N, C-alpha and C positions, 0 to 999 in steps of 0.2 A: 465376493470380495467386499470388505467393509468400505462404506462410502467415506469420502473426504469432504470437509467443509471449507469452502473458499469464500472469503469475505471481500466484497468490493467496496472501496471508499472513494467517493468523489469529493474533491477539495475546492470546488468552485463556489463562490458566493451567490451565483445565479443558477437558475434552471436553464440548461442549454446543452452545448456540445459535450462538455466533460461528463455529465451525467449520462447522456446518450451513449457515449463511447464506453464508459465503465459497464453499463448494462449490456452493451453489445459484447464486450469481452467476457462477462459472466455467462452469457448465452453460449459463446464459443467453448468455454471451459466445460459447461454442462454436456456439450455434445461429445466430449471424450468418453463419457460414461462413468457411472458411480461417483458423480460429483453433485453435491448440493451447494447452493449459493445463497448469499444474503447481501443486500445492497444498503449502504449507508451514505447519506448526503450530509456533508458538514454544513450545508445551507439550512437544512432542516434540523440538524442536531449540532448546534454551535458549541465550540470548545474555547474556553477562555485561556489566555496566556499563562504559562508557568510562572510561579512566584519564586521558585528556587529556594524554598525554605527547608527542603529536605525532610519534611515530615513523612513523605512517602517511604523513606528508609526506616523511619522510626515506628510508624503506626499503620502503614498501608497494607491492604489485603488485595487479593485478586478481584474480589467483588467491589471493593472501593479503594482503588490503587492510590488515589490522591485524597488524603484526609482533609486537606485545607479547603479546596474549592469543591463545593457540593451543589451549587446552584447553576450547573450547566450540564452538558451531556458527556463530559470527559470520562467519568467513571463508567458510565454505561457502555461507551464505545471501547474503552480499554478492557472491560470485562469480556466483551465479545471477541476482541483481538486475542486475548489469552486462551480462548476456547477454540479459535479457528485453526485449521491446519495450513491454510495458504491464503495469500492475499493478492488482489489486483488493486493497485493504488493509482489514482489519477488526479492530476492537477493541471489547470491551464497555465500558460506562461504569463506571469505578471512581472513586467520589468526584468525579464531575463531569468526568472526563477519561480519558485512555488508561491502560491497565494498565502496571505496572512492566515487564513483559516487552516490551511495544511500545516504551516509552520507551527501554529499553536498546538496542533495534535502531535507533531514531531517532538516538540519540547516537552509536552506533558507526558509523553510516553516513557520518559526516564523513570517514571513510577513503576513501569513493568520491568525495567532493568533491575530495580531494587528488589523485585520479587523473584529471586533466583534466575534472572535473565529469562523471563517467561516467554519471550518470543524466539529464543534460540532454537535453531534447526527448523523453524518454519520457513516455508517457501513463499517468495513474492515476485511479482512482475509489476512494472510501472508503465504508465502511459501519460501522454500530454498532448496538448493542441495549442497552436499559436496562430496569430493572424496571418503570418507569412510562411512560406515554405521553409526558410531558414531563420525563424524568429525567436530562437532561444530554446528550442525543443531539447537539444542534447544537454544543455546546462541544467535545465529543469529536471530531466530524467536523472542526472547525476546527483542533484540535490536529494532526491528521494532514495536513490541507490545508496548514497553515503549514510543516510539515516538508517536504512534497513540493515546495512552491514555493521553499524555500531551495535545493533542488537544481536549480532552474530547469526543473522538470518541468511538463507540461501537465495540469492537473487539470480533469476534466470533472464535470458534474453528472448530472442524471437524463434528459437528452435531451428529445425532443419528445413523449413519451407523456404524455397527460393522461387517464388512463382514467376511466370512469364512477365507479368506487369510490375515486378520488383517488390521487395519487402520494405524498401524505403529507409529503415533505420535498424542498426544492429543491436542497439542498447535497450530497446523497449518499443512500445507503441508510440508513434509520432505522427500526428495529423496536422494539416493546415485547414484553415477555416474557409472552405470553398475550393473549387477547382474549375478551370486553371487559375482563376484569380480569386482573391479572398473577398468575403462579404462581411460587412460590419455586424458585430455581435447583437446589438439591440434590435435589428430588423427581423421580421418574420423569416426572411430567407436565410439570415445568418445563424438562427438558433440551432439549426441542424445542418449547417453547411458542411460539416465534416463528412457527411455521408456521400458527398461528391468526390472525396479524395480516396480513390480506389487503392492507391499505393499505401496511404496511411492506414486504411482499414485492413489491408493485408498484414501489416506489422502488428496491429492490435489483436487480430484473431490468432495469429501465429503465436504471439507472446502468451495469450490466454491458454491456448492448448498446451504450451510448454509448462505453464504453471500447474495445470491439472495433472499432466504427466509426472512431473517431478514431485509434486505433493504426494501422489500415490506411492511413488518409489521410496521417498524418505519415510513416510509413515509406516509402510510395510517393513522397510529395513530396520527401523528402530525397534520394531516388535520382535525381531529375530536375533539381533546382535546382542549378546550379553553385555550388561552395563560394565562389567569388569574389563571388557575388551575395548571400551571407549576411552578416548584421551581425557575426557572430563565426565563427571556424573551428569545424568540427564537434568538434574536440578543443581547446577553448580553454585557454590557459595560466592556471593559478591563481597569480597574482602572489604571494599571501601564502605560497605554498609555499616560496618562496625564503627568506622570513624564518624559517620553522620549520626549515628545513634547517640553519640556523646555531645552533639551540638546542643547548647543550652538556648532556650527561648527567652 
């Protein structure tokens, strides 16, 4: 069977729990078999905010989706996203939602919508971590889920696992920073405190396996279903692109 490529993206500005958890999820996905993975940290590869000048609709390509901003890692990351089959996306909870780093990538990814909805039919799962047990995890997961659904991606949850020690969250991977009590992020104990949260780890590993499973199902299915039997072509025309092509600078 052909291998599938799953891209993991960590949206934390620091090296710590989120990166650890995304890597843990990628390892779990690889364990399903016939899965290759790649990890990206937005801490190491910063993405600048979107300027909303719509040149992505006019001049963008899959290799350089954003023609305007060239002095960051946005185009590099979006090119990798366009080639991946599935995704595991992680952001810590910052004030009840995703980080600024993750939001910048979310906004800039409109450039991939401009390229025939390049992320359509790709599979994704999401994960997050907060200081407290109920510290904004579900809201942050839904921030990312709404983003992915806008790209017409297939977002999965935590699969069929219902382990004895609980899966914790039904919408994606959700951890707290330490167990049974949280530990501050900047401390040595806090940087990997998520590994104390067995329930959260269950949700993340289960989500990752579900991403791997569904990615293989979708990729194999699209190879055998005739395009004429699909509701939309594999590369649908983005009608609004014609409007933006007329925008004068």
